[in-house]
C-alpha positions in Angstrom: 0.0 0.2 -0.3 1.6 3.7 -1.2 -0.3 5.6 1.5 -2.0 5.4 4.5 -5.4 4.3 5.9 -7.2 4.2 9.1 -8.8 1.1 10.7 -9.6 -0.1 14.0 -8.5 -2.6 16.1 -10.4 -3.6 19.6 -8.6 -5.0 22.1 -9.5 -6.8 25.1 -8.0 -8.6 28.7 -9.8 -10.2 31.6 -6.2 -12.3 32.4 -3.6 -11.6 34.6 -3.2 -7.8 35.0 -5.4 -6.8 32.4 -3.8 -2.8 32.3 -0.3 -3.9 31.8 -1.2 -6.4 29.4 -3.3 -4.2 27.1 -0.4 -1.3 27.4 2.0 -3.7 26.5 -0.6 -5.0 23.3 -0.6 -0.6 22.4 3.5 -0.6 22.7 4.3 -3.0 20.3 1.3 -1.3 17.8 3.0 1.2 18.5 6.8 -0.5 17.4 5.5 -1.9 14.6 6.7 -0.4 11.1 3.6 0.7 9.0 1.7 1.8 12.0 2.8 5.3 11.7 0.3 6.9 14.0 -1.7 4.6 17.0 -4.8 6.4 19.2 -6.0 4.5 22.3 -10.0 5.3 23.5 -11.0 5.7 27.3 -10.6 2.1 28.8 -13.5 0.1 29.8 -14.6 -2.5 32.5 -17.0 -4.7 30.3 -18.8 -8.2 31.8 -17.7 -11.7 29.7 -20.4 -12.6 26.6 -21.0 -15.9 25.5 -18.9 -17.7 28.0 -20.4 -15.5 31.3 -18.7 -18.4 34.3 -14.9 -16.3 33.9 -13.5 -12.8 34.7 -14.2 -9.4 33.4 -13.2 -7.7 30.9 -11.2 -4.7 29.8 -11.5 -3.5 26.6 -10.4 -0.6 24.3 -10.3 0.4 20.8 -7.7 1.6 19.4 -7.4 3.8 15.5 -4.6 3.6 13.5 -2.8 4.9 10.5 -1.1 2.2 9.0 0.7 1.6 5.4 0.0 -2.8 6.0 -2.2 -4.5 3.4 -5.3 -5.6 6.1 -4.1 -9.4 5.5 -0.3 -7.9 7.3 -2.2 -6.1 9.6 -3.9 -9.2 11.4 -0.8 -11.0 10.7 0.8 -8.6 13.5 -2.5 -8.6 15.9 -1.7 -12.4 15.7 2.0 -12.4 17.0 1.6 -9.9 19.4 -1.6 -11.9 21.1 0.8 -14.9 20.5 3.9 -13.1 22.4 1.5 -11.8 25.7 0.7 -15.0 26.2 -3.0 -15.6 24.2 -3.8 -19.2 24.4 -7.2 -20.1 21.9 -8.6 -23.0 24.0 -12.5 -21.7 24.7 -14.1 -19.7 22.1 -15.0 -16.9 24.0 -13.1 -17.4 27.1 -11.0 -15.8 29.2 -7.7 -15.1 27.6 -4.9 -12.9 28.7 -5.5 -10.8 25.1 -7.9 -10.2 22.0 -6.7 -8.2 19.5 -9.5 -7.7 16.6 -9.5 -6.2 13.6 -12.5 -4.5 13.3 -12.9 -2.3 10.2 -9.9 -1.2 7.4 -10.1 1.7 5.3 -14.3 1.3 5.0 -13.9 -1.6 3.3 -15.5 -4.7 3.2 -15.0 -8.7 3.5 -15.3 -11.8 3.2 -12.6 -14.6 3.0 -11.9 -17.8 5.6 -9.3 -16.0 7.8 -11.1 -11.6 7.2 -14.0 -10.5 7.4 -14.7 -7.3 7.8 -15.9 -4.9 9.1 -15.8 -7.6 11.8 -19.6 -9.7 12.0 -20.0 -8.7 15.4 -19.1 -5.6 16.5 -22.4 -3.5 16.1 -23.6 -5.6 19.1 -20.9 -5.2 21.8 -21.1 -2.5 23.6 -17.3 -3.1 24.3 -16.6 -2.2 20.7 -19.0 0.4 20.5 -18.5 3.0 23.1 -14.7 2.8 22.5 -15.4 3.4 18.9 -17.4 6.3 19.4 -15.1 8.3 21.9 -12.1 7.6 19.0 -14.5 9.3 16.4 -14.8 12.4 17.8 -11.0 13.3 17.7 -9.9 15.6 14.9 -7.8 12.8 13.4 -10.6 10.5 12.7 -12.9 13.0 11.4 -12.6 12.3 7.8 -16.1 11.5 5.7 -15.5 7.9 4.6 -16.2 7.5 8.4 -19.3 9.5 8.2 -21.8 6.5 8.0 -20.4 4.1 10.8 -20.7 8.0 13.0 -24.4 7.7 11.6 -24.8 3.9 12.7 -23.2 4.1 16.6 -25.3 7.4 17.3 -28.3 5.3 16.8 -27.5 2.5 18.9 -28.2 2.4 22.6 -25.8 3.0 25.2 -24.0 0.1 26.1 -25.1 -2.9 28.6 -23.0 -4.5 31.1 -20.0 -1.6 30.4 -18.5 0.5 32.5 -15.8 3.6 32.8 -12.2 2.0 34.0 -9.2 4.3 35.3 -6.3 2.7 37.1 -5.6 3.2 40.8 
């Protein structure tokens, strides 16, 4: 890719030192060649989805500018998950880190490895609330995100979600 485009990545953790894991994941994103800008939303604590008998999650969304192709960015997210101890055992179960490519330059695609936009993002307040926050920032005021802003504005406030700040 020649010019940088914008993408959004969901981050979540509910095992170990959740906050330290998210901070480290953001730092690893910032150190990634081809990601000249990484901005983080506020952090939220959320109830688990799917498997309910597990610890609460910390979640945020990162807005990035990238020259990477979507597949390369997705591979990098997997590398960061692996580096920080992610083990895929139970779908929607507890995890040290979950990184999801939510949106990439407004692209729509469906392949076995990558679906854009992320198929469940609009039903998850731990994604929609932080994403609303990021889309208010000047960097993300591009006309390309106008339809997304309108769709998010039409959603009700998320249940099972609380703003979170480190002590």
